[in-house]
N, C-alpha and C positions, 0 to 999 in steps of 0.2 A: 886289879879289880875295879878301882875307881876310874881308870882310863877306859875300861870296856863299857862302864855305865854311861860315861859321857858320850861315847860313840853311838850307843843305842838311842840316847835322848836326841842327839842331832839327827839321826835317821828318821825318827818318828816325827820330829818337827817339820822336816822336809816333805814327808808324805802328806802331812796335814795341810801345808800350804798348797801343794799340788792339787789336792781334792777340792780346796776352797776355790781355786782358779777354775777348775773344771766345772764345778757347780755353778759359778757365776756366769760362765760362758753359756752353759746350757739354758740358764734362766733368760739370758738376752735373746737367744734363738726362739724361745717359746713365747716371749712377750707379745709380738704381733698377733699370734693365734689366740692368746688369752684375751687381748683387747677386743679382737673381732668377735670372739664368742660372747664376751660381755655385752657388746653393743647389740648383737643379734638377740641375745636373751632379753635385753631391755626393750628392743623393738617389739618382740613377741609379747612382752609383758605390758606394753603401752595400753592404757585404758581404751576400751572400744569406743566410748563416747568421744574421746580425743581424735581418734582415727576417723570416725564418722563425721565429726564436725569439720575437719580439714577437707575431707572428700566433698562435703556439701559446699564448702567455700569455693573449691576448684570448679565444681559443676556450675555454681552460680556465675562464676567468672566466664565460663565457656558459653553459657546462655546469653550473657550480656554481650559477649563478642559477636555472636550471631545476629542479635537484634540490632547492633550498631554497625553491622557490615564490616567488622574487623576481621581480616584474614586469620586463618588458623595459626596459632603461635605456640605450638606444643613445647618447643625447645625453651622458649622464654619462661613458660610456666614451670618447667623442670628446674631451671636455674634459680628462680626466686623462691621455690619451695624446698630446695635441697641444701643442707639436711633439714629435717623437721623433727619436732618433739614427738610426733605421732608415729614415727618409725616407718613412714611410707617411703619405699624405694623409688628410684627414678623411673623404672618401667611401670610401676604402679601409678605414679603421678601422671605419666604420659597416657596410660590407658584410661584413667578417670576423666581426664580433660577431653581426649579424643572422642570417647563414647558420648559424653554429654554434648559436645559440639555437633557431632553428627546427628544425634537425636533432635536437637533444637533446630538444626538446619533443615531436616526433613519436615518437621512440623511447620516451619516458616514457609517452605515451598508449597506444602499442602494448603496452607491458609491462603497464600497468594493465588494459587490455582482456583480455589473455591471462590475467591473474590472476583477473579476474571470471569469464571463461568456464570457467576451471579449477574455481573454487568451485561454479559452477552445475552443472558436470558431476558433481562429487562429490556434490552434493545430489541430483541426479537418480539417481545410482547408489544412494545411500542410500535414497531413496524406493522405488525398484524392489525393493531388498532387503527393506524393511519390508513392502511389499505382498505379496511372495512368501511371507513368514513368517506373514502375517495369515491366519488360517483363514477361508475363505469358506463362507457358508451356501448349500448347493445348493438350487436351486429344487425344490420338491416339491409334489405335488398333495394337497390337504387336502379331505376330505369331512366336513361337520359340519351339525348341525341348528341353525337360528336361532330366536330367541325371537319372541314376539308374532305367532305364526302365519305367519312369513315363509318357512317350509318348509326343505327340505334343499338345500344348495348344495355345489358343488365348485369350488375355486379353487386357483390356483397361488401358493404362498407363497414370496416372494423376500425379500431383505434389507430392502427398503424397507417391505414389508407387515409383516415381522416386527418391525421397530423401532416402527412405528406401533401394532401390536397390543400390544406390551409397555407403551407409554406409556398406552394406554387401560386396560389391565389394572391398572396401578398406580393410576390414578384411581378405578377402580370398587372395588377391594378395600380401599381405605383410607377409604371413606365409610360413614356411618351407614346409608344406605339399603340396603346389602348385608348388614348385620348384623341378627340377629334382634331385633325390638322387641317385648318382652312388653307385655301390656295395662297393667301398672302401672309401666312404665318409659318414660322418654324423652318428648319432646314431638313431637307431630305436625308442628308448625311447623318444627322442626329437620330432620325428614325431608324435608319438601317443599322447604325451602331447599337441602338437599344435592342433591336431584334437579334443581332448577332450575340449580344451578351446573355441572351436567354439560354443559349446552349450551355454555357459554363454554369449558370445558376441552377438550371434543371439537373445537370449531371451531379452537382454537389448535393442537392436535396435528395435525389434518389440514392446516392451513395450513402448518405447518413441514415436514410430510412431503412436500407437493407432489402433483402429479398422478400420480406413480408408484404411489400407493396405490389409485387407481381411484375410480369412482363407481357402478359396478354392484354387484348383490348378489354377484357372483363376485369381490369385492375387499373389503379391510378398510375402505377409505373408504366404499364403498357400504353395507356392513353397519352401520357406525357412524351414518351419516346416517339409515338406515331405522329404527334403534332409537330415535333421537331423535324422528323424525316420526310413526312408527306406534305406538311404545310410550309414551314419556314425555310428548309434547306433549298427547295427548288426556287423559291422567291429570291433568296439572297444569292444563289448561284447565278441567276440571270441579271440582277440589278446591281450587285456590289461592284463587279468589275467594270460594268458600263458607266456607272457614276464616277468611279475612280479615274477612268480614262478621260472623262469630260473635265473633272477637277484638275487634271494635270495640264489642261489647256488654258487655265484661267490666267488672264493678264494680271500683272502686278497692281495695276490701277483700278481693278474691278473687284468688288467685294464678293464673298462666297454666296450670299443670297442672290445678288444680282446675276452672278454667273450661272447659278442654278436656273433662274427664271429664263435665261437666254438659251437654255438647253432644249432642243427640239423634243427630247424624250420626257421632259419634266411632267407634262400633263398626263402622259400614259402611266408614269411611275406613281403619281399621286392617285390616279384612279385604281390601280392595282393595290396600292397601299391601303386604300379605303376598303376594298373587298377583303383584304387580309385582316383588317381590323374587325370586320364583321364576323369573320371566322373565329378570331381570338375572343370576341365577346361570347360566342357560343361555347367556346372552351371554358371560359370563366363561369358561365352558367352551369356547365356540367360539374365543375369543381364545387360549386355551392351546393349542388344536389348531394354530392358525396359528403361534404362537411355537415350538411343538415341545417344550414342557415339560409335565410332569404337575402338575396342581393338587393 
C-alpha cells in the first residue's frame, strides 16, 4: 500500500513539471504580441496635445527647409523622430513632413511668380511713360529735286526714313568727294577711293534700316540706290581702271601727285569729278529735306 502511494506521488510530480514547462514556453511565444499590443495601446492613448505638438514641430522644420532652399529630406526626418513619445509611426511622420514641405513650396513659388509679375508690370508702366514723353516725328510730305537727272519726287518722310537719311547725310558730308578739290590739291586716287567706299556704307545703312525705308524713288532707300547705280557706278566704271592703268606706269623716282599731274586725262577727270560733286551736293540737299533740317 505504501509502495503504491509513492508511485502515484511520483507520477503527479512529473505531470506538474511538464505543465509548468509547457506554460512557460507558451508565455514566451505570446510575449512579442503582448509587448506590441501594449505599445500600440500606449500610442493610441498618447495625449492629443503631444501628438499635435510634434506634428507642428515637423511642419515648422519642413517650412524652414523650403525657405532656406534645403532639398526635401523625408528619410532624415523619419530617422530623427523615430521612435517618439507621441506614438507617431514612420508613415505618419513622412506624410506630415511631405505635406507641409509641398504646401510651403507651392506658396513660395506663387510668391515668386507674383513678385516677377509685379516687376514686369512696373517695367511696362515705365516703358509706356517713356514712350509718352518721347517726341514723335510726324509724317510729312516732302517734295525735292534729285541729282543725276532723276527728276522731282514727292515722298512721305517718317521716323525710319528720317533716321536713314541722317546716316547717309553724315557719310556724305564727311568725305573728301563732297569737298572742293583744287587743281593743285589732293590726289585723284583718294577721291575715287572715297566714292567707291560709299557703296559699302550705303548698303550697310539700308540693311540696318530695313524695308521701311522703301525701294522706289519716292523713298530714301530708293533714292540712295538710284544715286549709286545711276550716278556713281558709271563714273567709277570709266575712271577707276583708267587711273589704275596710269598709276601702274609711274617711275620709281616720281611721286604719286606728280605722276597724276603728268597724266593727259587728269584735267578731264577733275572736271567730271567737279560735276559729280555738284550732283552729290544736290543729293545732300534732298536728304536734308527728308530730315527736316536746314543745311
